[in-house]
N, C-alpha and C positions, 0 to 999 in steps of 0.2 A: 570152470571158475577162474582159471588162469587167463582164459581168453577175455572174460568179462573185465578182470582187473586191468589187462593190457589195453582194452578199449577205453576204459575210464581214464587211464594215464594218457592215451593219445588225445582224447577229447580235452582233458585239462591242458595239455601242452598246446593244442590248437588254440584254445581260448586265450592262453597267455601270449602266444605268438600273434594272434589277431589283435589283442589289446596293444601290444608293443607296436605292431605294424600301423594300426590306426592312429596311435598317439604320437608316433615319431615324426609325423608329417603334419604340416598345417591343415586345418580343416577346410574342406571345400564348401561351396555355397550351400548345398543341400544339408551338409552336416552341421554347418553353423546355424542354419535355420532350425534344424531339429534340436540343437542345443538350446537355442533361445526359447523355443516353445516348451522345452522340458524343464528348464530352470524355474523352480517355484521359489521365489524370493519372499521372505518375510523378515521384517525388522521389528525390534521391540526395545524401547528405552527401558533399561533395567533400573538405573539409579543415578539421579542427579545429586543426591545428598551425601554420598559416601565421601566425596572429596570437597564437599561444601561449595559446589558450584564452580570449582576450578576445572574439572573434567567430568564427563559422564560416560556411562557404559551403554553401548548399543549392541544388543545381540542380533547378529545377522544369521538367519537360518536359510540354508540353501538345500533344497530337496530336488532330487531327480524324479520328476513325475512322468518321465518318458519310459521308453522300452529298452534303450541302449545305454550302456555305461557312459558317463561323462569322462572324457579322456584326461590323461594326466599332463597334457601339454598341448600346445598349438592354438590356444585361445586366451583372450584377455577380457575380463568383465569391467566395463566402465560405469561409474555411478557418480552422483553429485552429493556434496556436503558443503553447506555454506560455512560451517565451522571446521577447522582443521582436524583431520584424522591423525591419530598418534602425534599430537602437536609437539611433544618434547623431542621428537626425532625429526619429523618432516619439516618443521619450521626452521631448522638449523641450516646454516650455510653448507652447501655441498651434499645435503641429505635430501634425496627425493624418493627413497624407498625404505621400507622396513619389512624384514622377513619374520614370519611367525614360524619358528623352527619345529614346533610340535605339530602344528596344523599343516605345515608345508605349503604355505601360500605367501605371496608377497603383496603388500599394499604399497601403492605409489601415488605421488601427487604430480599431476600434469601442471596445471596452473588454475588460479581462481578457485572454483568449487568442483573442478573435475579431478576425480581420483580413479584409481583402478585396482583391481585384484586379479592375480593370475597364479596358476600353480607353479611350484618350483620342484626341483629334483626331490623325489621321495613322495610326492603327492600320489595317493592311491586313488585310482579311478572311482568315481561315485556311481555305485550300482543303481539300477532302476529301483525306485521306491525308497532309497536311502536318503537320510537327511543329516546334515552336519551343521554345527553351531559354531560361530566365530564371535568372540567377545572383542569388540572394537572400542578403543578409547578415543573419545572425541572431546574437543575443547569446550569449555563452559557447560552449557546445558541444552536440553531439547525438551520442551513441554507442550509441543503442538504438532499435530499431524502434518501441517504445512511446513514444518522444519525440514521435511524430507521432500525429495523431488521425484517426479515420474521419469519414465523412458530410460531406464538402465539399458545398456546394449552390450553385445559381445562382438569382438573383432577377431578375425583369424590372423595368424602370422603371415599368411599369404596376402600381400597388399592388394592383389587384384580381386579378392573376395570382398563383397560389400558387407558392411556391418549389418547386424540384425538386432532389432529391439526385443528385449526380454518381455515376453507376453504378460507375465504376471505383474509387471510394473508399468503397463501401457496405459492404465486408466488415470485420468487427471483427478479422480476421486481418491487416489492414493490408498486403495484398499489393501495394499501389501503391508501397510503400517498397522501394527497391532494396537488395540485400544489402550488409552492411558487410564488405568483403573486404580492406581496406587499413588499415595501421597509422594512417594519417591520419584514418580514419573511426572507429576504435574507441578511440583514445586522446583524452582530453579536452584535454591540453596536453603540452608536451614532457617534463615531469617525471613524467608519469603512468606508474606502474610496471606497470599491469595490462594483460594481454592476455586474449582469450577463452580459456577453459579448453580444452585438448586432452584427449583420452582419457588421455594420460600424466599430465597435471596432476591429473585426477580420481583416477587410481590412487594418486598420491603423497599427495594430501590426504585422500581420503575412503574409502580401501580399508577394508572391514570386516575386522576380525581377530577370529576366534572364540576367545575366551579360556576358553570353557566357562562363563562367567558371564552371567547375565541379570538383569533387574529383574522380580521377581515382580509388582510393582505400580508403576505410574507415576501420580503421583509417589511416590518411594521413601518408605516409612514410616520413622519415627524409630528404631524397634526391631523387628526381626523374628527369630524363632527357628523353625527348621524341624527336625523329627525325621523322617527318612525310614524309620525302622525300623518304623513302624506306619502303616497307610493306611486312609483312609475309602473304602470300595469305590465308592460312587456317591452323587450327589445328583440326584434326579429329581423329577417332579411328585407322587410319593407322599409327599414330605416336607411337613411342616406348619410353620406359624409360630406361636410362642407369645409373646404380648406381655405382659410383666409389668406394664407401666405403660400406662394409657390415653393417657398423654402421647405415646406413640410410635405411635399408631394410624395417623396419616397416612403416616409413613415406612414402616410395615409394609405399608400398602396399596400403596405404590410397589414394594416388594419382591415382593408377591403378583402384581402385574400384570406384572412382568418375567419371572417363571418359572412362573406359574400354580400356585403353592403354595396350600394350604388353610390357613385359620386353625384352630388347635386350642386346647383349653382345659386340657390337662394336659401334664406334662413327660415324654412318652414319648420313645423313641429316634426317630431320623430326624426331628429337629426343629431349627429355628433359633429360638433364644431371644433376644428383645430385652429388655434390662433396663437400669435406670438405675443409674449409679454417679456420685455427686455429688463424687467426688474428681477427676474429669477437668475439664480446661479446657473453655471454651465449645465449641470445635470439635474437641476431643480424643475419642478412641474406642479401643476394643480389639476385636480379632477373635480368637477361640479356636476352632480346628478340632480337635475331640476325637474321634479314631477309636475310642478306648476306650469312649466313651459313645454313639457314633453321633449326635453332636450338634454344632452350631455355636453359639457364644455371641457375641452382639454387645452391647457395652456402651458407654454414653456418658452424659453429663450433660444433653444437650440434643438436640432433634430435628435440629438442624444437625449435631452430631457423629454421630448415628445414621445420617443420610443418607450421611456419608462412610464409615462402617463398611460400609454396604451397597455403596457403590461399590468398596471394597477387596474385599469378598466377590465381587463380579462379576468382578473381575480374576483372582482366585484360581480361580474356576470356569472361566473362559475358558482360563487357563493349563493347567489339568489336564483340560480337556474334561469336567469334572464327575465324573471317575472317578479312583480311586487317588490320592486327595488325602492328602498326609502330614499329620502333626500340625504345626499352625502356631499360633504365638502372636504377635500383632501389638499393639504399644502405640504409639499415634501421636498427634501433634498438629502443627499447622502451624508453620512457621518465621515466616511473616509473617501479620499480620491481614488485609492487603489483597493480593489476588492477582487482578490485573485485566487486562482486555482492552478497548481502545478501538476503536470502529468508527465510521468516518466515513460517514454516510448522506446528507450534504449535497452533496458534489461529484458523486457518483453514488448514486442511491437504491437501497436494498436492502430487499427485501420483508419482511413479517412472518415468512414462512417461513424466509428466510435468517437472520433474527435468532434465531428459535427454535432453528434447527439449531446455531447458534453457542452459544447458552445451554446446550443439551443436552450438547454436547461439553465446554464449559467445566466444567460440573458433574461430568461423568464423571472429569475430572482435577482436581477439588476446587478449581477457581477460583471466586471469589465476587463479583466486581465487574465489571459491564458498563457502560462509559462510552460513552454514545451521543452522538456529535457531531451534533446535530440541526439546526444552522444554520451557514451560511457565506455567502460572497458569492454562491455559485451556487445556493442553495436554502434554503428554510425547510420543515422536514419534519414539523411537528406541528401539528395543528388546535388553535387556541386560541379558546375561547368568546368571542364578542363582537368578535373581530378576524379576520373571514373572509378579508380581503385577504392576510394572511400566507401562507395556503396557496393561495387562488384565484389570486394573482399570484406570490408568492414560491415556491410549490411546483411551479411549471412553468417549463420553458425552451422558447422557441420564437422564431421570427424576428419580433420586434416591437421595432424599434430605439428606439421611444419607451417601451417597457416599461410599457405600461398594461394589458396582458393577461398578461404573463409576463416572466421574466428572459431576457435574450438568451442564445443558445446558448453553451455552454462545454464544453470537454473532449470535443469530437466528439459532442455530443448531437443534432445535426441541427436542421432548421428547424421540426420539429413536436413537440408535447408528448406523444410516444408512445414515448420511449426512457427509459433509466435516468437521463436528466437531469431527468425529471419524476416526481412522486409524493410522497405524504406519508402519514403515519399519521393516520387519523381518531381521534377520542377512543376509540372502541371498539377500534380496532386497538391503540392504545397500552396500554389497560387489559388487553387480551388478552396482550400482551407481558409486562406486569407480573405478571399471574396466573401465567403460565408460568414466569417468572423466580422468583417466590416459591416455587413448588412445587419448584424446583431449587436453592433457597438461594443465588440470585444477586441481588445488589442492583443496581438500575438507577440510574445517575447521569446525568441529562439535562444536556447542555451547550447553552447558548445563547450563542454566541461574540460578545462585544461588548467594547469599542466598535469595534474593527476587524473585518474580515471580515463586514461587515453590509450589503453591497449589496442582498441579497434583501429584508432587512427594510426598508431605506430606500425602495426602489421600491414595495414593498407599502404602506407608510404614506403615501407621496406619492399613490398612487392613491386611498387612503382620503380623504386631504385634498381631492383634486379632487372626489371624489364629494359630500362635504358642502358644499364651496364652491358647487358647481353647485346644490345643494339650498337654498342660502342660509343654512346653519348654520355660521357662522364659529367658534363656541365648540366644537362637536363636531369640526370640521375640525382645530383646533389641539390637541385633547385629547391625542393620541398622536403628534404630529409629532416627528420625531427629528433634524431638520436645521435649521440656521440658513440660510434661503433667501438671506441677504445675504452669506454666507461666500464669499469669492473666493479662498481659499487654493488654490494649485496643489500637488498632491502625486501621487505614484504609489506604490501599495502594492507589496509583493513580487510580487503576482500581477497587476500592471499595471492595477489599478482606480484611478479618480480620484475616486470618490464612495462609498467603502465604509466610512467611519468616522462613527458617529453622534455627535451633539454633546452633550458632557457639561455644557454650560453652561445648558441649558434644562430647566425642570421637567417638561415633557411627556415627555422622555426617561425620567425615573424613574417617571412615571405608566405608561408602556408596560411597563417592566421589572417594576414592581410588579404590574401586571395579569397578565403572563405568569407570574410567581411564584405568584400567587394561583390561577390556573386550572390550572397544572401540579400544584400542591399538592393541589387538589381531585381531580384524576385519580388521584393516588397514595393519597388519604386512607384509603379502606376496603379497599385491596388491599395496598399496600406503602408505608407512610408515608414521605414524602419527607424524607430525612435530609441529603442533599447537593444544593446547587444550584451548578452549575459555570458561571461566567460567561466562561470563555475568557481574554480579556484580552491575547492574543498579537499580535505583529507589527503594532503601530500605527505608521504611517509617521512619519518625522521631520517636525517643523514643521507638522503638521496643526493646524487651528484658528487659525493665526497671523493670519488676516485675517477672523476671525469677529467681527462686532460684539457678539454675545451673550457671547462669551468675553472680549472686551476689557472689557466691562462687569463681568464676574465678576472678572477679574484686577485691575481697578481697585479693587474692593471688598476683594480679598484679595491683597496684594502678595507674600505668601510663595509664591504659586504661579508657576511659570514656564509657558511656553506648552504644550509637549507633555507632558513627563513629569510635571510638576506637576499638570496637569489629568487625566492618567491616574491619578495618585495620588488626586486628589479623586474621580474616578469610582469607583475601587475602594472607597474609604471609604463612598461613598453606597450602593453595592451591599451592602456589609457591613451597613450600618444597616438596609436592607430585609430582608436575611436574618435579622437579629437579631429583628426584629418578628415574623417568621414562624417563629422557633425552628428555623432551619436552619443547618447548617454551610455554609461557603462554600469552593468549590474554584476553582482557576484554574491556567493555565499560569504558568510562572515569571516571564515578562515582564509578567504582569498585576499582580504584587504588588511591583514595584520602586518605590523611593521618590523617583525623579526627580532625584537628586543627580548631580553630574558623574561620580562613580564609583558606579554604581547599587548599592544594597543593598536587602534586604527592608524593606518598610514595617513599622514597629514594630507589634507585635501589639496593644499597648494603645491604638492609634489606630483599631482596627477593630471597635468596638462590642461587644467581648466575645465575638464569634462564634468558633467553632473553625475554624481555617484549614487547608485542605488544598491542597498545591501539587504540581504535576507538573513537575519540572525535566527539560527535554528537551535543552537546548543544551549538550551536553558535547563538541562537536566540539573536540578538544583544542587545536588550533592557533588556534582563535578566542578562547581565553582564558576560556571559561565553565565549565570543568570543575569548579570549586569551588562552583558555585551550589547544588547539592543540599545540601552540608554547611552552607553559609551560612544557608539557610532552616531547616534542622534546628536549628542553634545559636540561631536567632532565635525559636524556639518554634512554628514551623509543623509540621504533620504532613506528612511528605514521602513521596510515592510515586515511586520512581525510574522514569523513563521515558526513558533515554538513547537519543538518536536513533541513535547509532553501533551499538547492539546490539539494541534492542527495537522499532525502527520497521519494521514488516513491509511497508511500502510500498516498501522497497528491494528490488532484485533479489536472487536467491539464488545467482547466479554473476556474474562480471564479463564477461558476454557480451552481444552486441547483440540476441540473440533472447530474452533473459530480460525478463519484464515488470517494470516498476517504475521509480521515479525514484531518483536516486543522489546527492542533494545533501549528505548528511551522511557517507556512506561509500559506497564503490563497490558493496559487496554485503554481505548478512548472511544466511548460511545457518543451518541448524538447529544445526550444531556450534558456530558462533559464539555463538548464543543460549545454548546449553548451557554454554558456558565463562564466561558472564558471572558475575562475583563481586560480589554486592551489598554484602557486608560489608567488602570491600577495594576501594573504588571506583577508586582510582588504579592498582590492579594491572591494570585493564582497558585501560591505555594500552599499545598495541603498534604502532600505525601511524597515519599521517595520512591525509587523504582521498585522496592520490595513491598510497598504498601504500608510502610511505617509512617505514622503521623509526622508531619513537618509543619512548622509555622514560619511566618515571616521573621520572627525573632531568632529562630534557629539558624536561618541562613544569613540574615542581614545584621544580626547582633541587636542588643537591647537599644542602642542609640543609633542604629542604622549605619554603623561605621564600616560594615563589610559590603555594602551595596551602593552602587552609584545612583545618585538622584538625577532625575530628568530635568535638565536645564533648558532644553529647546524642544518643547512638545510639538511645535509646528513641523518638526522633521519626522515625526511618526506619521507617515502618509497612508498607511493601510495595513491590512492583514491578508494572509494567504494560506490556504490549505495546500497540502502536498500529498500526492499518491505516488509512492515508489513502488515499482511493479515486479519485484523479485518473485513474488508468489502469485502474480496477477497475469494469467495467461489468456483468458477469454474475455469476450465482451461482457458476459454475465458476471465474471469475477470483478471486472472494472466497475460496473454499475453497483454491485453489491458493496464494494468498499467505499464508494463515494456517496451513495444515497442511502438514507436521508441526511447524512452528516453535512452535506453541502448546504442544505436549507438552514441549518443552525449557523454555519459559517456566514452565509449571506445575511442572516439576521444580525449577527454581531458586527459585521462590516458596514452595515447600512444604518443601524439604529442603536442608540445607547439606551438601554433599559434602566428603569429606576433602581433595580437592585444593585446595579454596578456602583452606584454612589453610596450605597449602604451595604458593603459586602457581607457583613455579619448577619444580615437579616434574611434568614433562610425562608421565612414565611413569604417574604416579598418575592424571592427567587422562585419558590414553588408555584406561587400564583402566576408568575410570568410564564414558567415552563408549561403549566397545565393549559394555559390559553394557546400556547404554541403547539403543544401536542394535540390539542383538540382540532386545530386547523389542519395539521398534517394528516391526522387519521380520517377526518371527515371530508377533506377536499383535496389536499395536495397529493396523496397517494393515487387518487384517481387521475389527476393530471399527469403524474409521472408515468402511470400505466398507459395512458393514451399516447405517450411518446416512446413506448416500448422500452422503458428503462426498468431493468430488473433490480429494483431497490431491495434492501434487506428488511425483512420483517422480524422484529425481535421475538424470540420465543416467549410464550405466555408464562405468567407466574401462577402459583397456586399453593394451597395448603389444605390439608384435611382438618376439619374441626371436630370437636368432641361429640357433637350431636350427630355425626355421620354425614354432615353436608361438606361440601368442598367450596372453598373460595377461589374463584378464577379471575385473574387480572390480565390486562394487556397494557403495553406502554402507550399505545394510541387507541382511540375509540374506533369502532367500525370494523375491527378485525374479527374474523371467524375463529372460534376455538372449538376443538373437539376433545372429548374425554374418552379414555379407554379404561375399563375395569378388568380386562383379561389379558394384560401384557401386550396390547397392540393388535390382538386378533380381530377385534371389532371396535368401532368408534361411534360415539354419539355426539351430535352437534349441540352445543350449548346455545340456548336462546340469547339473542343480543341483549335483551333487557336484563339478563341475569349476570352478564359479564361485569366484572368489577363490583360484584355483590355476592351474597351467599348463593351457592348453587347446590340444590339438594341432589345427591347422588341417588339413583334408583337402587332398589334392594340388590344385594349381591346375587349374581346369577347362580343357579343350582350347580353349574359345572365348576364354579370356583369353590363353592361349599364342599363339593365332593373332592376336589383337588386338595383343599386344606386338610380334610379328614384323612386322606390317604398319605400325603407327603410331609405333613408338618410333624417333626419329631419333638417331643417335649422331654426335657431332662430337669428334674427337680433335685436340689441338694439342700440339706439342712446345714446351715452354716454353724449354728451353735444352739444348744439348749440351755447353756449356762450363762452366757452373756446376754442380757436382755436390755432393750432400750428403755428410756424413762416410762414409756407407756406399758412396759412389761410384755412386749411382743417378742417372740423369737424371730430370727432372721432366716428367711429362705431365699435361695437363689434359683431362678427359673430361666432356663435357656430354651429358645425355640430355634430349630434348624429346619430349613427348607431343603428336603432331600430330593425334590423334583427338579425339573428343568425349566419351569415357568416361574415368573415372579408372582408372589402373593400380593395382590393389588389392595389399595385402600378401598374400604367399602363398609356397609352396615353389617358386619359379621362380628360375632363374639364367641369366645370359648368358655364353656361352663366347666367347673371342676368341683370336686368334693374335698372337704377338710374334716 
């Protein structure tokens, strides 16, 4: 017995010694790999409501699913959170860590959305099979799965050991995030009016109603006349193209390649005639389908207009399947000069193929401006001659906390430069995009966001600085440096960066910008001359530069400038002067052009070197007070492109549900119908709710006599509208398509055509009539066209409700979509006949297995409330509770429970 006890003591001592030995040294590669594969991470939002949306609680479960203990030191776990973790501590100056003394772990902030967790002294190794729970306080709220990020990773204290991705977080489906099943999880704060849509909600809001009307073409032409009494029998490859003007040869070739038509030299029948009509506007056109002559006539004044005539002809041929086409006369021109789409390729990179696919779709719907957001804190995406560091360092994200090789990981990009966090367009790539855009009559507007959102540029230029300093060339090192190294200002940007604003008080900043302008201009020069340079200008933190010696010097020389907004003003003027020298127009977000006064207003245009100024007002979140900004800029002489975040930001979810991708900072959701209802010419008529879903009216925001809102005095300066996709949660080509389509079709419709309901905003019947015609065209024709372009558009989930007679009503947002029903919790499915969708659908009798399941697992509890208190009809009150004690859902169906009394 003594020997046995002694053996146990020795084994225990050996185990303790081994634990100490393995945990006292950094983990080697194989150990780190085993750790990453053993860590089973799960996160659960517990409560957004306890602190009424100020903070929320996220439970983080860490389980050791491996065979060896997880050691008490030697490793660090990195993860992402777009909202600050332990904000009361980590957002304060000098604080970058917080220790949980009971749990013996430390949480820390690197920068941006990159945080870490590591064991501290006293951490007990996590045994195989053991799970621990950590309650993490996070700023504001989380109501969506995509609030969380994939690709958590572990790092050894030995810097030579490569990081390793935690396997349980490696899926972009974010399966490690537990479902949002409770009101405390899916509401942001107590006043939040939104709940996830049920099938009944979808039925009420999005049911397609077939009115017999459809849109022949999207976007709707200005004038269309159709005569069904005569028909053109067919249009096929035997038809020819006759070009009256050599001017249209290029667009004629585009038509030929679409349909394999031949060029002909005389005006025979079975021909499509392209001719010039100088009475049309630049983008105007006409299409005449003449069955009497067996000919189709396309007319315009420019190649641009002829391209749109061809796009309308494509829609006509698609609608009629190229046979039995009636007599059609279309006379058309756009509502707005600028019909744009913004694509963020900085937060997550999107390939040349992705951009071309977007351009192709935009052109099919007559959109003509692609705004490429090429730089941000998280990446620089365009090769610039002479400044290789911008892409060698700024074009990649990886685990390098010193950021000498790359930007630190963000938005779940992982520790290696092989995900959508990394990538850039070479000069040849960019010129390829420009050529493709040019042939599709789409203008590319490059944006280089400054002075804020510039972390990637700063770390790139600092690496360049170090390179030349090491080579002993101080002059070259300083040439393009964009920070004041002696600036001790503490600030935190909206995205939790502390060093993402370039310094406007040093000349080398403008040397860099001038260089970028020059090289980008050269890329455009012989392909698509650069007309617009967009400098961003948004979201500069308060009090930035307040402790910069270089700025103190500049302010001393110019006392009219204040610290932040005055220097922003100064920066914008300097950029305008550079644009003027290069004969470019200057674009920016609305906050890039504010004048720095206590009540911000647009910078006077006469202070901006005479350049034409284009502004994108985005901050129309009504309760924030910026809803008049668009009209203020228009009245001040700026060319305004409306980009209201509440309606045209496609980074927002398309339903108020936790499984919908996207952020929701300006509005809880924006679906295609909401985009379609946007009224550009009556901006304040778009006021109908606040961010929480509470009703708002024009009078609530503008006052009874409109005293709180600016009236539009120069409507000619509203030149267009633009959608925007910010890509924080958009990592793949499929994600990108899902977020843009079919919302882009509604955007195209509103940018090209003014509908009748816009002139009578309160007439819901008129709007619904217009929407149903649009939805009919999308479902019956446009989805097919998008599918042929390999665009992975979003299909809205169906609506439905059970009726008292046992039947089920099933609806879809668009016609032509298949619907399947399950009566056994998804184990089997039945296809609903197309002619029954959006009508009553009779459910078959409940299967025997469901009857058996109900009989076995449904517990019934009956309680007599009172025999003494009776209602007016002299009935007693009983309470009946049903509890499903099984593991399956009791489905709707034709089942009844019989009972005795």
